[in-house]
C-alpha positions in Angstrom: -27.1 -28.2 12.7 -29.4 -25.3 12.0 -27.9 -22.8 9.4 -28.8 -19.9 11.6 -27.1 -21.4 14.6 -24.1 -21.9 12.5 -24.1 -18.2 11.2 -24.8 -16.8 14.6 -21.6 -19.0 15.9 -19.5 -17.5 13.1 -20.6 -14.1 14.0 -19.8 -14.6 17.6 -16.3 -15.7 16.7 -15.5 -12.9 14.4 -16.5 -10.4 17.0 -14.0 -11.8 19.6 -11.2 -11.7 17.3 -8.6 -8.8 17.2 -8.9 -5.9 14.9 -5.5 -6.8 13.1 -6.6 -10.6 12.5 -10.1 -9.3 10.9 -8.2 -6.9 8.6 -5.6 -9.4 7.8 -8.5 -12.1 6.8 -10.2 -9.2 4.7 -6.9 -8.7 2.8 -6.2 -12.5 2.3 -3.5 -13.5 -0.1 -2.8 -9.8 -1.0 -1.4 -9.2 2.7 0.8 -12.4 2.3 2.2 -11.0 -1.0 3.1 -7.7 0.6 4.8 -9.5 3.5 6.8 -11.6 1.0 7.9 -8.7 -0.8 6.1 -9.5 -4.1 3.9 -6.5 -3.7 5.0 -3.2 -2.2 3.2 0.0 -0.7 4.5 3.5 -1.8 5.6 4.1 1.6 7.8 0.9 1.5 9.2 2.2 -1.7 10.1 5.6 0.0 11.7 3.9 2.8 13.9 1.9 0.7 15.1 4.9 -1.2 16.0 6.6 2.3 13.0 9.0 2.1 11.7 8.2 5.4 12.1 11.9 6.7 9.2 13.0 4.3 6.2 14.1 6.2 3.0 12.0 6.1 1.3 14.6 4.0 4.0 14.3 1.2 3.8 10.4 1.5 0.3 10.4 0.8 0.4 12.9 -2.1 3.1 10.5 -3.5 0.8 7.7 -3.1 -1.9 9.7 -5.0 0.4 10.6 -7.8 1.4 6.9 -8.2 -2.2 5.8 -8.4 -2.9 8.4 -11.1 0.1 7.3 -13.1 -1.0 3.6 -12.6 -4.4 4.3 -14.0 -2.9 6.3 -17.0 -0.8 3.4 -17.7 -3.5 0.9 -17.4 -6.5 2.2 -19.3 -8.2 3.5 -16.0 -7.8 0.3 -14.1 -7.0 0.7 -10.4 -4.4 -0.9 -8.7 -4.8 -3.7 -6.1 -5.7 -2.5 -2.6 -4.9 -4.0 0.9 -5.7 -3.1 4.7 -2.7 -1.7 6.2 -2.1 0.1 9.6 -1.0 3.8 9.4 2.4 4.1 10.4 1.9 7.0 12.9 -1.8 7.1 13.8 -2.3 3.1 14.1 -5.6 3.4 12.3 -6.6 0.9 9.4 -6.4 2.1 6.2 -7.0 1.0 2.7 -3.7 1.3 0.3 -2.8 0.5 -3.1 0.0 -2.1 -3.5 2.2 -2.7 -6.7 4.8 -4.8 -8.1 8.3 -3.4 -7.2 9.0 -3.0 -10.7 5.9 -1.3 -11.8 6.9 1.7 -13.9 4.1 4.0 -12.2 6.2 4.2 -9.0 9.0 5.7 -10.7 6.9 7.9 -13.0 5.4 9.4 -9.8 8.6 9.8 -8.4 10.0 11.9 -11.1 6.9 13.9 -11.4 5.9 14.6 -7.7 7.9 17.9 -6.7 8.7 16.5 -3.0 10.4 13.0 -4.4 12.1 14.6 -7.5 15.3 14.8 -5.5 15.3 11.0 -4.9 15.5 10.4 -8.6 18.1 13.0 -9.5 20.3 11.6 -6.6 20.0 8.1 -8.1 20.8 9.1 -11.6 23.8 11.3 -10.5 25.2 8.2 -8.4 24.7 6.1 -11.6 26.8 8.7 -14.1 
C-alpha cells in the first residue's frame, strides 16, 4: 500500500475521534499512572486534604508554587506534565503531576499563604 494513503487514512481516523481520546493518547502512560494514583495533580492533593472550597485562582497559584519548589529541589528540571480537563471550564490544559510523596507538594503547602492553614491543622491534629 502507498505510504501517502496510509498516512491519509491515519489522519482521517484521528479527525473523527473524540477530543478526550486524542488528549488521552497524547498523555499516554502518564495518564494511566495518574488514574492509578501513582502520580497526582496538585488539585488532587488539595481535594484529599479537604481544600475543595479554595477558589480556582488559589488552586492554580498553589500549583505554580509547587512547580517552583520542584524546580528548586531538582536543579531546574521541570515536573512531568499531562493533559487534563479543567474541573470547572472543561477545557483541556497541561498540568504538572508529582508522586504523592514529593516534598515539593508539602513545601508549597507550607509556603503559599492560601494553603498554610491546611498544614497547621494537620500538625495540630498530630500533636
